[in-house]
Structures are given as structure tokens and as C-alpha cells.
Phi, psi and omega in degrees: 000130180259128179275138179249165177295332177298322177299312180298318180294324178295319178295320179298317179295320178299317178296321179297318178297318179297321179297319179294326188279342186266152176259353183269123184298319182291326177290318178300315179299317179298317180297319180292324175295319178297318178302314180298322178294314178299319179295320178297319179294321177297316179296320179296318179295315179298320179298316178298318178297318180296317180294320178297317179297318179295319179295320179294320179294319177298315180297317179297322180294319178297320180293320180293326185275349181259000000 
């Protein structure tokens, strides 16, 4: 199973909703920290995908020019 950035973003949104719904400061803080972690993982995955796409495009360009 391949994880997508959409999965990470959905988890981040879920954490944000949980933070909004609670009256407990420590639970809210935990949810917000989790949200930031999920967002960081989504960004890291997107960056990796972008770098892979750029490398593939470069490789394709080299093949076309030779």
C-alpha cells in the first residue's frame, strides 16, 4: 500500500477538528502537535514526488537529445 499526501492531509485535518472540539488544553496541544507532524510528512512526500518527477523529466530530455 502506498501512502499519499492526501492521507497525511486528511489526518492533519482530523487532528485540527479534534483540537477544536476539546476543552482540555493538554489534549488540544497534543492534537495541534500531531497536526503539524502530519503536515510535515505530507510536505516531505510532495517534495520527494516533485524531485522524482524532475529527475524523470531530465532523464527523458537527455534521451531525446542523444
